[in-house]
Each structure stands twice: as C-alpha cells, then as structure tokens.
N, C-alpha and C positions, 0 to 999 in steps of 0.2 A: 233349715227351713221348718217353720212351725206347722202344726197340723192345720191351723186356720189359713195360713198362707197357701198350703198345698191345696186345700179345698177351694180357695178362691181361684187359684191358677187353673184347676181342673174345670171348675164351673164356667169361668170366662171362656176358656178354650172350647168347651163343649157347646156353649151357646152361640159364640160368635165365629169360631174358626174351625169347627169340627170337621167339615169336609176337607179343608186345606191341611189340617193336621194329619188326617188319614193319608193324604197324598204324600206326606213325607216318606212314607214307606212304599210309594209307588214303584213298580219295577216293570216287568214285561209280559205281554200276551201276544201270541201269533196274530198277525193282522188279517182277520177273516171278516172284516166289515166293522164299521164304527157304530155300535149300538149305544155307545156312551152318550151320544147326542140326545137320546131320549131322556136322559137323567139330568144332564148338565150341558148348557150351551157354551160355546167359546166365550161369549160375553160374561157368562157366570163364572167361567174359569178365571178370567182376568180379574173379576171382582174378588174371587176367593183368594187369588194370589196376592192382591193388594191388601186384603184383610190380614192374611198371614204375615205379610211384611210389617204391617202395623203392630202385630203381636210381637214379632221378632225384635223390632226396634225398641220395644219397651222391656223385653225380657232377655234378650241375647246380646252379647258384646260384639256387635258388628264392627269390623275393622274399617276405620275412616281415613287411614293413611292413603293419600292420593296415589303414591307410587304403587302401592299394593292393589288398590282399587282399579287403577287404570291398566295394570298388567293383566289382572284376571279378566277384565272386560275385553282387552285386546285379544287374549288367548281364546276366550269364548267366542268372539265374533270371527276369528280365523276359521273356526269349525262351523259355526251356525250359518255363515254365509253360503254354505254348500247344501242347505236344506230348504225345502219349500214349505214355509210355515206362515200361517196367516197373521201372527202377532209379532211382538218384539221380545227379545231375550234380555234378561237382567241378571248379571252375574255378580255375586258378592261373596265376601269372606267373613267367617265367624271366628273370632279369637278364642280358640279352644284346642287343647291338646288331644281331644278325641279325634281319632282317624275316621272321618266320615264326610259324606257329601249327600245332598238330596235335592230333588226337583219338586217344585210346587206348581200346581196348575196356573196357567197364565204366563209361563215362560220365566219364572223366578228360580234360579239355580244357585245353591249355596255350597261352599267348600270350606271345611274347617282348616285352620292353619295346621293342625296335626296331620291332615292328609297331604297337604302341600309339602310338608317336611318329610313325610314318609316316602314321597317320590324321590328318585335319584336322577331322573332326566326329565326334560320338558315333555318328551313324547309319552312318558308314563303318566304324567299329570294330564296331558291332553287326552289320553285314552279314557280317563274318568270323565273329563268334560264332554267328550263325544257320547259317552254312555248316558250321562244325565240329560243331554240335549235330546237324545232319542226317546227318553221317557216322556219328554214334553211333546215332541212331534207326533208320537204315537198315542198321545192322550191317555197315558197310563194312570194319571191321577184321576181323571174322570171315570175311567174303568174301575179303579179301586173304589170310588164312591158308589158306582153301580153295584159292584160286587158286595160292598159292605152293606148295601141296602137289603141284602138277603139275610143278614144276620139278625139276631134278636136285638131289640133296643138296649137291654142291659149290657150285652156284650159289646155293642158299639160304643156306648158311653164309657165303659171301663177301658177299652182299648184307646179311645181318643184321649182320655185323661192321662193314661200311662205314656202315650207318645208325647203329649204336651209337656209332661214332667221331664221326659228324657232330654228335652232341649236344654234345660238348665242343669239337670243332674242325671247324667246317663245311668249311674248305678241305681239310683232310686227309681228311675223310669223302667229299667230292666226288671227290678223287683216287682214293680206294679204290674208289668206285663205278665209276669209269672202267675199273678193272682187272678188273671182273667180266665174265662172259660176255655177249656182245652179245645173244644170244637171250633171256637172262633179263631184260636191261634192256628190250628191246622188249616182252616179255610184261607187265612191270609198267607200262610207259608206256601200252599199250593199255587195261589195266584201270583205270589212274588217270584217263584222259580220260573214260571212261564214268562213273565215279563222280563226277567233278567236275561234270558236267552235272546229275546228279540232286541233288547237294548245293546247287548254285546255285539250282535251281528251288524246292526245299523251304525252303532258307534264306531266299530272298526272300519266300516266303509267311509265314514266321515274322516277318520284319522288319516286314511290313505288319500282321500280327496284333498285334504289340507296339506299333504306332503310330509306327514310325520311317519316315523318308522312303525309300521303296524305290528311288528313283533313285540313291541314294548308293552302291549296290553297283557299278553301272556306272562311276560317277565314281571310285571307289577302284580298280577294275580298270584303268581308263584310265591313272591316274597310275602304277600299278605297271607297266603294260605299257611305259610310256615308258622304264623302266629298261633295256629290251631294246636300246636304241640304243647302249648301251655295248659296246664290243668286248672289253673286258677282263672275263673271267668273274667276277673277284673283286668287280666292282661290281654284279653281278646279284643281287637279293635272293634269299635262300634260299627264300622263299615261292614264287617263280616256278619254282623247280626241282621242288618237290613239288606245286605247284598251277599247272601251266602255263596261262598266259593267252593267248588267241588273239583275233583280231578278231571271229570268230563268237561267241565266248563273251561278249564285251562287248556285241555287238549283241543277243544273246538276253537278257542281263540288262536292257538298256534297253527291249526290247520287252515283257518280262514286267512291268516296273515300271509300264507304262501301264495294265495290267489289275489290278494288286494295290496300289492306292493306299489308304492309310488315310483315313478321313473327316476325321480331325484329326491333323495331323503333330505329334508331340511335339518340343519343343526340346531342345537339348543339356542334359544335367543339369549343374549346377554342379560336382558331384563330378568329372565327366569332366575339366573344365578344371583343377581343383585338382590332381588326380592327375597329369595330363599335365605340369603345371608342375613338380611334384616330380620326375618321371621325367626331365624335360629337364635339371634341375640334376644329378641323379645320373649322367646319361649322359656328361657332360663330364669328360674326364680331367683337364683343368685347370679348377679352380673359377673362376679369374679369367675364363675364356672365357664361362662361364655368366653371370657378373656382367655382362660387357660386352653379352651378347645381350639380357638383360632391360633393361639401361640404354638400349640402342638402341630397343627396343620402346616403352618409356615416353617416350622423347624424341620418337619419330616418331609416336606414337599407333597403333602397329601391334599391336593386341590386340583380343580380343573383349570382355574385361572388364578394366578398368584395375586393379581390386583383385587380380585373379589374377596379372597381370604384377608388381604390387608384392609379392605373396606369393612369386613365383618369385625376384624380386630379393632379398628378405629371406633366403630359403633359401640363395641363392648367397653372400650376405654372410656367413652363418654358416660356410659351407664355406671361405671365404677368411680366416676368423678375425676379421672386423670385427664383433665381437659387439655393441658399443655401437650402431653404426649399424643393425644388424639388429634389436636390441631396440627402438629408437625406431620403426622402420618397422612392426614387429609391434604395438606399443602403439597406433600411429595406426590401423592396420587394425582392431584390436579395438574401438577407440572408434567408428570409422566403421561397422563391420559386426559388432555384438556377437553376432548370431545364428550367425555362421560359426565353428564350433568348431575348424576346422583352424588358424586363426590363433592361438588360445590354446594348442593342443597344440604348435605350432611354438615358441612362446615358452617353454613348459614344458620342451621338449627343449633349447632354448638354455641355459636356466638349469642344467639337468642337466649340459650340456657344460662350463660354466664352474664346475661343482661348487658351485653355490649350491643345495643340495638342499632347503632350506626353501622358497625361492621356487618351485622346480620343483614341490614337493609341493603348494603352495597353488594353482598354476595347474592342475595335474592334478585337484585336488579340485574346483575350480570347473567344469572341463570335465566331470567326472563328474556333478556336480549338474545341469549344463545338459542333458546327454544320458546318462542312466544305462545305456543299452544300447549306447553307442559303445565298441567294443572297444579302440580306440587310447586313449580316455580311461580306461577301466577298467584295462587292463594298465599304462598309464603311471602311474596313481594307485597301484596295488598295488606296482609296482616302486619308486616314490618312497617309499612307506611302509617298505619293506624297507631302503632306504638309510639311513633314520633309525631303524632298529631297532624298528619298530612291527609286528613279525611277527604278533601276535595280531589286529590290525585287518586286516592284509593277508589272513590266512587267512579271517577272517569274511567279507570281501568276496568272496573266491574261492568260498566255500561258497554264498553267496547268488546269485552269478552262474552258477556252474558246473553247470547242468543237463546231463544226459547228452549232449544234442546240441550242447553248446557246448564240450566238453572237447577242445580242440585241443592240440598239443604245448606251446605256450607256457603254457597253463593248468597243465599238470602240472609244468613247470619252475618256475614261480612258487610253486606249492603246495609243492614239495619244498624250495625256499629258505625259505619261511615256517615250515615244520615244523622244518627244521634250526635256524632262529633260535630257535624255541621249545624246543629240546632234545628234540623228538619224533623221535629218530634212526631208529627202525624205520619210522615213517610216512614220513619223508623219503626213505628208500631205496625204499619201496614206490611212492611218487609218482614218483620218478625212474625206476623200472622202467616205470611207465605212460607216461612221456615217451618212453622208448626203444621201447616197443611202438608208440606212435603214429607214430613215424618209421620203423618197420620194422626196428629194430636189436634183434632178438630175443635174440641171445647176450648183449648188454650188459644187456638187461632181466633175463635169468635170473641174471646175476651180481649185480645189485642186489638181487634177491629172496633170493638165498643169503646176502648180507650182512645183509639185514633179518632173516632167519631166525636168524642167529647173535647178534643183538643181545640183550644181557642185559635181564632184567626184562619180557619179553613176557608179555602176558596170554594165556590159552588161546585166546580169540577171535582175537587178533592172529595167533597162530601158525597157527591153522587157515586163516585168510584168506590169509596169505602162502604157506603150503604149497599150498593149492588153486590160487592164481594161478601159482605156480611150475610146477605140473604142467601147467597150460594152456599156458604159454609153452614148456615143454620139448616138449610134444606138437606144437606149431606148428613148432618147429625140426626135429623128426623128419620131419614131413610135407614141409617145404620141402626137406630133404636128399633125401628119397625122390623127390620130383618132379624134382629136378635130376639124379638118377641115371637116371631114366626118359627124360629128354631127351638 
C-alpha cells in the first residue's frame, strides 16, 4: 500500500465514515439510560451503517457465496428473533484469515472467515453472534461516538484513520493505533471493557433463548485466551485486540451459563459443518494442502460427519484440478445422501468449471426443483440458463423469485444480463443501475440511467420511469456530498 493510497483511505474514511468506523470497536456499557440519542438518532445510525457498508464493499473482500451468506443470515436471525430491536439486522462475512467480528450502527454485523474457522462448534460461533447483536441492541456504537466526542479532534482523526486502515491491513492498522495519543487509547480501552461485559451477559442470554449450549461461550473465550501465550503480536487474533478477554470475563461467562441453560440444547446444524468445510478449502493458499488435510481426516476418522469430510475433500480436488476424482466423489455423495443439496450444487459448479454447461444446467435445474427457495440453486440455475442463451427463461425465473425483499445485488446483475441477452437494452441499463445502487455506487448508477435514457425507441412509460429514478439517485448523490462536506 503506497503512502498516497494510505492517505486517501484515511481521508475518505474520516470524512465520510468516521463515526461508523469508530463503531467497529464498539463494545459494552452498563445500561443506565440511553444518552446516546442526544448525539445520534436511530435513523442516523442506519445511515451510518449503510455508509460503512458502501465503504466495505469497495475496500473489503465480502463473501458473496450464497451458501455462506444464507447460513450466516439464518444463524444471525435465529438469535436476533429473540430481541426487541427497532431495526433490521444484516449479517455478512468478510473473506479474511483475521479472527475478528464487529458490529456497526444500524444493525450491520460482520464475521471474518478466520473467526468462523476458529470456532469448533456452532454454539461457539453463535456466542459471538449473540455478543455482536447485543452491541447493536444496546447502541454501543452510538455510545462510542458520544464517548469519542469527548476526545480532542486530532486524537479522533488519528484513531479513525487507524481503524479504517485495519480493515484492509490489520498489522498496519495496529501500528497506526500505537502512534495515536496514549490518553485517547486509554479512554477507548476503558469504554470497551465496560461494553464487553454487557454484551457478554446479554449475548449469553440470547444464546440460551435460541437453544444453544451457553457453556460454549466460555469454551470459545478460553481457546481464544490461549493465543495470549504468544509473545509475537502478529500471532494474537485481532478479536483479542478489539474484544479483550480476561480470566474474570471467562469466569463470568461460565458462571452465567449455569443459570441460563436451555431446557433442550440444539445440536450443530448440518449447514454449519458444510459451510465450514467450504471455508477451510478456500482458506488454504495451496489447494494441495487442503486436499492433504481432508485426506488425513478421512484416513484417521478425525471428523464429526464423514460425508462432510468427503465433501471438503471433493472441493479440494476441484481446486487442485482433479475434476474426475472430484466428480466421482460428489456422485457417490449424492447417491448416499440425496437430500443434501450442497453436494449437487458443488457438482454443478464443477461442470461449469470444465465448461460442460449442459451438464451444469441439468444439475442446477435438479437442485432448483429440490429446493426452489435455495438462493445458490436459483442463481446457479439462472446463470446456467444465460450461458446457453436461454435469457427468456432466466428472466422469468428472476421475476418469479424476485420479491422486493429478495432483490440483492446478484439479482439485479443477473436481471441485467438476461435483458441484455433479450435485446432489452434500456431495461438492461436500468437493472444495472439498480445493481450499482444496491452496492452503494451511486455515480455509476446515475451513468447507467443516463445511458438508458438515451436509448432509442423508449416508450413514454419507460422514459418517465428512468427519469424519475435518475432524479432519486442524483438527489442521493447530492445528499452524500453535502454530508461529507459537513464532516
């Protein structure tokens, strides 16, 4: 990262996303009344969260694999359904070996793949989910902003820049934090420790309400705390820097677990193990290493579910280019476990990778028929239809699926591709504009709408619709520019 790039990153973050970046380090404060509303309203929290997400989409590798996305959303909502919160929660995953998680004002909660892989049971992962949800419900982000307002401006700017840098480069971010004023650091540390205690207590209650084993919070803490034995700071998980774990904190979690035990403890979901196997393969820089890891597990019987280890092995085989072996393994898994759709989806992706688009299409079609609401199956099927120039069918499927609450960025991208394939040029540019809006790239969205407006042969209705949407996007751009100048 060049010095100029670093300066741009810090400046952009400080000007546009400063409060939200501070909220990355939000943790807990005893609930003695909500004074944070005097500094930031719930609506402002939502806007800050959306702004932070726009920043992350540009600078952080957010995982877009539907099976991973849907799993973390499902797990998150299993816990958030037990809280009384005025907004919506949005759970997402960042592809990073850093062991970390953080909550942003407005209900946005991120988990690094490194943290998911650090967990050994779903209840351990759920304990972090509950903890981060509690940061949001207790408005710790807003309180951090209020607390930070008591710092000097130079200290705030230095810390915001350092935290922004830590997203892309944790080591450089940690070094930058060390360069900030000692008083500002201690101010944040004191605030953080208080917040952590509250989030632990409320998160553990959520864990029990959702039926998870509450003892797993302390188990996870203990394993994380063991990382402290390393003298080299680069070996200390990032999670321990923003969520400091102490012996007292572990003891409190264990003590609370005795009083908040669910009547029936739920077992790990199958999806947890499947997603974790996929992430383990993706985490290895050398695919052959992943192959050897799963081979060893299968040879030694070191697994929870044999079929999950075989699935991970097959995924590793694909990454090493051993497509025939992978195909045979996946076909056996499908024969042995026909109800597990992930095995067929993996085979469909394998066939796509070797460019046998007809076989890929057939497997995605069968997966869709098996689970019509499965996003990985739906989007895979639609993409496969587009690859064999069946745009009309692809668009029809999207229209049937795409209710307003389901229109994520990939939906609009696929819709634009299907419309372009059908020669619906204006509609394709309009849909592409909606894609850019969904990822926070408003100038690109405006440009696509201007192109759509210039398309020949527009009906009066199309023109009015495009012009109205362009005005909305341009108004948003003006508002964002005004907000950045005020900051």
